[in-house]
Phi, psi and omega in degrees: 000122180254130178056028177079005180258147177291147180272001177236132179245146173245126182249127178271123181258136176216120180257118184292337184262339182234095185294342178294334182275346186298140175085009178278149180242146172237129177248124182215152176274171185300316181297321178294316178297316180299314180297315179296319180294317180297320178296313179300314181297319179295319178295319179296317178299315181296318179295319180293319178300318179292322186290332187296071173051029178065010183269140178291143178245146175234154182290166178295325177297316179294322178296317178300315182296314181295321184271348183068034182238168176261165181299329179295329177291316177298321178298315180296319178297323177296314181296329179273353180082010183281318180222105185265124179280163172258123181275123178228111180059034179082000179252153178269131171236156182235144177292129180301323179299320178294319180296318180295323177297318179293320179298321184284314187231355180081351179234129181284000000 
């Protein structure tokens, strides 16, 4: 037992659309849940990257380097609506097309 928590979790599953599935239980240990969640999160990040209008995304570090700016500038631009990031797994990514527009003319 780590930190006073049980190492086995029971998850109650209920599917609102398929009543045959209602009331099923899954019993899994912490490592299995952690592994499953990480796999799901990686799949979601990959799907979101593909989905974003077919546009390439770059990390905030790469955007800072290309624009010669610091992260606080990107944050301020987001708050002002000038450069809006795409959130993927809690991280900011930027559309390459938006970065290129700023590089070319200074106005997105």
